[in-house]
C-alpha positions in Angstrom: -0.3 0.1 0.2 2.6 2.2 0.9 4.7 1.5 -2.6 1.8 2.3 -4.5 1.1 5.6 -2.6 4.7 6.5 -3.3 4.4 5.6 -7.2 1.0 7.6 -7.2 2.8 10.4 -5.6 6.2 10.2 -8.2 3.6 10.1 -10.7 1.6 13.7 -9.9 5.1 15.0 -9.2 6.3 14.1 -12.6 2.9 15.5 -14.1 3.2 18.8 -12.6 6.9 18.9 -13.9 5.6 18.6 -17.5 2.9 20.7 -16.9 5.6 23.3 -16.0 7.2 22.7 -19.4 4.2 22.7 -21.3 2.9 25.7 -19.5 6.2 27.6 -20.3 6.1 26.3 -24.1 2.2 27.8 -24.1 3.8 30.9 -22.5 5.6 31.5 -25.1 3.9 30.9 -28.0 0.9 33.1 -26.2 3.7 35.9 -26.0 4.8 35.5 -29.5 1.4 36.2 -30.6 0.3 38.8 -28.3 3.3 40.3 -28.7 2.5 41.0 -32.6 -0.8 42.6 -31.6 1.5 45.0 -28.7 3.9 45.9 -31.4 1.5 46.6 -34.6 -2.0 47.2 -32.9 -1.3 50.9 -31.9 0.1 51.5 -35.7 -2.7 49.8 -37.4 -5.4 51.1 -35.4 -3.9 54.4 -36.2 -4.1 53.8 -39.9 -8.0 52.7 -39.9 -9.3 54.9 -37.4 -12.2 57.2 -38.9 -11.1 59.6 -35.8 -7.6 59.3 -35.0 -8.1 59.8 -30.9 -9.8 56.6 -31.5 -6.6 55.1 -32.9 -5.6 53.3 -29.7 -8.6 51.5 -29.1 -7.9 48.6 -31.1 -5.0 47.8 -28.3 -7.1 48.7 -25.2 -9.4 46.2 -26.5 -7.1 43.5 -25.7 -7.0 44.3 -22.3 -10.8 45.0 -22.0 -11.4 41.9 -23.7 -9.3 39.6 -20.9 -11.0 42.2 -18.2 -14.5 41.2 -19.3 -13.4 37.3 -19.6 -10.9 37.1 -16.6 -13.7 35.9 -13.7 -15.6 33.9 -16.6 -12.3 31.9 -17.6 -11.8 31.2 -13.7 -14.9 29.6 -12.9 -14.9 27.7 -16.3 -12.0 25.8 -15.7 -13.1 25.3 -12.4 -16.0 23.4 -14.0 -14.1 21.7 -17.1 -10.5 21.9 -16.1 -7.8 24.0 -16.8 -6.8 21.9 -19.8 -9.6 22.4 -22.0 -10.1 26.0 -20.5 -6.9 26.6 -21.9 -7.6 25.2 -25.1 -10.7 27.2 -25.8 -8.6 30.3 -24.8 -6.0 30.1 -27.7 -8.8 28.5 -30.0 -10.3 32.1 -29.5 -7.0 33.5 -30.0 -6.7 32.0 -33.4 -10.3 33.2 -34.4 -8.9 36.7 -33.5 -5.8 36.7 -35.5 -8.0 35.7 -38.6 -11.0 38.3 -38.0 -8.0 41.0 -37.6 -6.9 39.9 -40.9 -10.0 40.3 -42.9 -10.5 43.8 -41.2 -7.2 44.8 -42.3 -8.0 43.4 -45.6 -11.1 45.2 -45.8 -10.3 48.4 -44.3 -12.8 47.9 -41.5 -12.0 49.6 -38.0 -14.5 48.3 -36.0 -14.1 44.5 -37.3 -10.4 44.8 -36.0 -11.7 45.9 -32.7 -13.7 42.9 -32.3 -10.5 40.7 -33.6 -8.4 42.4 -31.0 -10.9 41.7 -28.5 -11.0 37.8 -29.1 -7.1 38.1 -28.5 -7.9 39.6 -25.2 -10.2 36.5 -24.3 -6.7 34.4 -25.2 -4.7 36.6 -22.9 -7.5 36.3 -20.0 -7.0 32.5 -20.1 -3.3 32.6 -20.5 -2.7 34.8 -17.7 -3.8 31.5 -15.6 -0.6 29.3 -16.8 1.3 30.8 -14.1 -1.3 30.3 -11.3 -1.6 27.0 -12.6 2.0 26.3 -12.1 2.2 28.0 -8.8 -0.9 26.2 -7.2 0.7 23.0 -8.0 3.8 23.3 -5.7 5.1 24.3 -2.1 4.7 28.0 -1.1 8.6 28.1 -1.1 8.7 27.2 -5.2 5.6 29.1 -6.1 8.0 32.1 -7.2 10.5 29.5 -9.1 7.9 27.7 -11.2 5.7 31.4 -11.9 9.6 32.5 -13.4 9.9 29.2 -14.9 6.6 29.9 -16.9 6.7 33.4 -17.8 10.5 32.7 -19.0 8.8 31.1 -21.6 8.3 34.7 -22.8 11.7 35.4 -23.6 12.5 34.0 -26.9 8.9 34.8 -27.9 9.4 38.3 -27.0 11.9 38.8 -29.6 10.2 35.9 -32.3 6.8 37.9 -32.3 8.0 41.2 -33.4 10.4 39.6 -35.5 7.3 37.5 -37.1 5.4 40.6 -37.4 8.1 42.4 -39.1 8.8 39.5 -41.8 5.3 38.9 -42.4 3.7 42.5 -42.6 4.1 42.5 -46.4 3.0 38.9 -47.3 -0.6 40.7 -48.4 -0.7 43.6 -50.6 -2.5 45.3 -47.3 0.2 46.3 -44.6 0.2 44.1 -41.6 -2.5 41.7 -42.7 0.0 38.7 -42.8 1.4 40.0 -39.4 -2.0 39.0 -38.3 -2.2 35.8 -39.9 1.2 35.1 -37.7 -1.5 35.2 -34.6 -3.7 32.5 -35.9 -0.8 30.2 -36.6 0.3 30.5 -33.2 -2.8 30.3 -31.8 -3.4 27.1 -33.6 0.1 25.9 -32.3 -0.6 26.8 -28.7 -4.1 24.9 -28.8 -1.8 21.9 -29.7 0.5 21.7 -27.2 -1.8 22.3 -24.5 -4.6 19.9 -25.7 -1.5 17.0 -26.4 0.8 18.2 -23.3 -1.1 19.2 -20.5 -2.6 17.2 -17.8 -5.3 18.2 -15.2 -3.4 17.1 -12.1 -6.0 15.9 -9.6 -7.1 19.0 -6.8 -6.4 18.8 -3.5 -9.4 17.3 -1.5 -11.2 20.2 0.2 -13.0 19.0 3.5 -16.2 20.0 4.6 -14.6 21.5 7.2 -12.5 23.5 4.9 -15.2 24.4 3.1 -17.5 25.6 5.6 -14.4 27.9 6.8 -14.3 30.1 3.3 -13.9 33.3 4.4 -15.7 36.5 2.4 -13.8 38.1 -0.2 -13.8 41.4 1.2 -12.1 39.4 4.3 -9.4 37.5 2.2 -8.5 41.3 0.2 -8.5 43.3 3.3 -5.2 41.0 4.6 -1.7 43.0 4.0 -0.7 40.0 2.2 -3.4 40.6 -0.2 -3.3 43.9 -0.7 0.2 43.8 -1.2 -0.3 41.6 -3.8 -2.7 44.0 -5.7 -0.9 46.7 -5.4 2.5 45.1 -7.4 0.0 43.2 -9.8 -2.3 45.9 -10.8 -0.3 48.7 -10.5 2.6 47.1 -12.0 0.2 46.6 -14.3 -1.6 49.6 -15.1 2.0 51.8 -15.2 3.3 49.3 -17.8 0.3 49.3 -20.0 -0.4 53.2 -19.7 3.1 53.8 -21.0 3.7 50.8 -23.4 0.0 51.6 -25.2 1.5 55.0 -26.1 5.4 54.7 -26.5 5.1 53.8 -30.2 2.7 56.7 -31.0 5.0 59.0 -29.2 8.2 57.7 -30.4 6.7 58.5 -33.8 5.2 61.9 -32.6 8.8 62.8 -31.7 9.9 62.4 -35.2 11.3 58.7 -34.9 10.6 56.0 -37.5 7.7 53.2 -37.4 10.3 50.8 -37.4 11.9 52.3 -34.3 8.7 52.4 -32.2 8.1 48.6 -33.2 11.9 48.1 -31.9 11.4 50.0 -29.2 8.3 47.4 -27.9 10.3 45.0 -29.0 12.9 45.5 -26.2 10.0 46.3 -23.7 9.1 42.6 -24.2 12.6 41.4 -23.5 12.6 43.3 -20.5 9.2 42.0 -19.2 10.1 38.8 -19.7 13.9 38.2 -19.7 14.3 38.5 -15.4 12.1 35.6 -15.5 15.2 33.5 -15.5 16.5 34.9 -12.3 13.7 36.5 -10.6 12.7 33.4 -8.5 16.6 33.0 -7.3 16.6 36.8 -6.8 13.7 36.2 -4.5 15.2 33.0 -2.7 18.4 34.8 -2.5 17.2 38.8 -1.3 14.1 38.2 -0.1 10.5 39.2 -1.9 10.2 42.6 -0.1 14.0 43.7 -1.9 12.5 42.3 -5.4 9.4 44.0 -5.5 10.8 47.4 -4.3 13.3 47.0 -6.8 10.5 46.7 -9.7 8.8 49.8 -7.9 12.0 51.7 -8.4 12.8 50.6 -11.7 9.1 51.4 -12.8 9.7 54.7 -11.4 13.2 55.2 -13.2 10.8 54.7 -16.6 9.2 57.6 -15.8 11.7 60.0 -15.0 14.0 59.0 -18.2 11.0 59.4 -20.4 9.9 62.6 -19.1 13.7 63.9 -19.1 14.3 63.3 -23.0 12.2 62.0 -26.0 15.3 60.7 -27.7 15.3 57.2 -29.2 18.1 56.0 -26.8 15.6 57.6 -24.0 12.8 55.4 -25.4 14.8 52.2 -25.6 16.1 52.8 -21.5 13.1 53.9 -20.2 11.2 51.2 -21.8 13.2 48.2 -20.8 13.7 49.8 -16.6 9.7 49.3 -17.3 9.7 46.0 -19.0 11.9 44.4 -15.5 10.3 46.3 -13.1 7.2 45.1 -14.3 8.5 41.5 -14.1 9.9 42.0 -10.8 6.4 43.3 -9.4 4.2 40.7 -11.3 6.1 37.4 -10.3 6.4 38.5 -6.6 2.4 40.1 -6.8 1.8 36.6 -8.4 3.6 34.6 -5.5 1.7 36.6 -2.7 -1.6 36.2 -4.3 -0.9 32.2 -4.4 0.0 32.3 -0.8 -3.2 34.6 0.2 -6.0 31.9 0.1 -6.8 28.6 1.0 -7.5 26.0 -1.8 -11.2 26.0 -1.4 -11.0 30.0 -2.0 -8.6 29.5 -5.0 -11.1 30.0 -8.1 -13.3 33.3 -7.0 -9.9 35.1 -5.4 -7.7 34.4 -8.3 -10.7 35.3 -10.7 -11.5 38.6 -8.7 -8.4 39.5 -8.5 -7.3 39.1 -12.3 -10.8 40.8 -13.1 -9.8 43.6 -10.9 -5.5 44.0 -12.3 -7.3 43.5 -15.8 -9.8 46.1 -15.4 -7.5 48.9 -14.5 -5.2 47.9 -16.9 -7.8 47.9 -19.8 -8.7 51.8 -18.1 -5.2 52.3 -18.4 -5.2 51.2 -21.9 -8.1 53.3 -22.8 -7.0 56.7 -21.6 -3.1 56.6 -23.1 -4.2 57.6 -26.3 -6.6 60.5 -25.5 -4.0 61.6 -22.5 -0.9 61.7 -24.9 -3.0 63.4 -27.5 -4.0 66.1 -25.0 -1.6 66.8 -22.5 1.8 64.9 -24.3 4.3 62.2 -23.0 5.8 63.6 -20.2 2.5 64.2 -18.8 1.5 60.9 -19.4 4.8 59.7 -17.8 4.4 61.5 -14.6 1.1 60.4 -13.7 2.5 56.8 -12.9 4.3 58.4 -9.9 1.7 58.4 -7.2 0.5 55.2 -8.3 3.7 53.7 -7.4 4.1 55.7 -4.2 0.8 53.4 -3.2 2.4 50.4 -4.3 5.6 51.1 -2.1 2.8 51.9 1.2 1.2 48.9 0.8 4.4 46.7 0.2 5.9 47.9 3.6 2.9 47.6 5.3 2.6 43.8 4.3 6.6 43.6 5.5 5.7 45.4 8.5 3.0 42.8 9.3 4.6 40.0 8.1 7.5 41.1 10.6 5.1 41.6 13.5 3.6 38.2 13.1 7.0 36.4 13.2 8.0 38.4 16.1 4.7 37.2 17.9 4.7 33.6 16.4 8.4 33.3 18.1 7.2 35.0 21.3 4.3 32.2 21.3 6.8 29.5 21.0 9.2 30.8 23.2 6.2 30.9 26.3 5.2 27.4 25.1 8.7 26.2 25.8 9.0 27.8 29.0 6.2 26.4 30.3 6.6 23.0 29.0 10.3 23.1 30.9 
């Protein structure tokens, strides 16, 4: 009996390791697909928009589509399993790519908006890749597997924009071929997930655990939850706000369209390359240090971007923004995964991702009009108060954690003395 239990445990451990690899590959395919959209959608929207103030609407709808689908995606996967939920998400992304191709060929702005919204639904499902990996390991390993999954986006961050550039002239209409690549990447992601990912049996939830499920307001009032939300939400808002406007700002400052695309390409490298070391850095220097470093790097982006409109300034600012987002995102995700019980998982994760997507969607929607009316410098300076809030809530969690640790040690010491 014991031998059988060991075999089952070993098999499940192997499944979890295999799933982490599959999710990393799927993350890479998704990132390559969305990188094409992130690189070209602002420029394509500008070409198709009947009113140039609407130029960033298709870009924003990637996030809006994700925001609308986020909670639905979590609840659907609770019902049908993450494997088929992930496949449905990838299929929707592939469909979005085809719709975008048709929209560009027919010069239809509103159909293009529908296509980018469908890619946003793909994003809603893909954002659970990292959480699926984190939920399968012990707390001390969560940051490591989250980094492993996100690391799959590193090559894709380069491959996506390269594919976009290579395929942009496949059809007579500029950029139509690039969105065809989104379709192919979505199909590839479907195949990888359907064939390689396996739903590992969830932890058994006892009647006592089910009865002890807390209200969402109780969960989200915890310092750890507030710090998780602050880093995930504010990191995403700042990143999306600047990234949405950056290609348009670069062109407005007399840089070329190719320069605008290249800026986003290196920003994407900054977003995903630190994943190779983020888990190690958290283990070596501690979660608080990595989170605060991420906040400071995001602040450095605002300072650099506000100080100069030169091409090197765009590159350095967007690279700092990408790295800062990665540290805040990996750390915030690890905190979120540790803030709830298994019985609370679906609702807590779904609501947390919904909050993040709603705020990042709002940032993407207002970035274009703010850039048009107030300019690039003002757009960057708006981020400073948000980053201060993230820092305050992170320090509040650190303080609460240290107080809890001191209390636990005092109780252990008291019990030890009584025992003696």
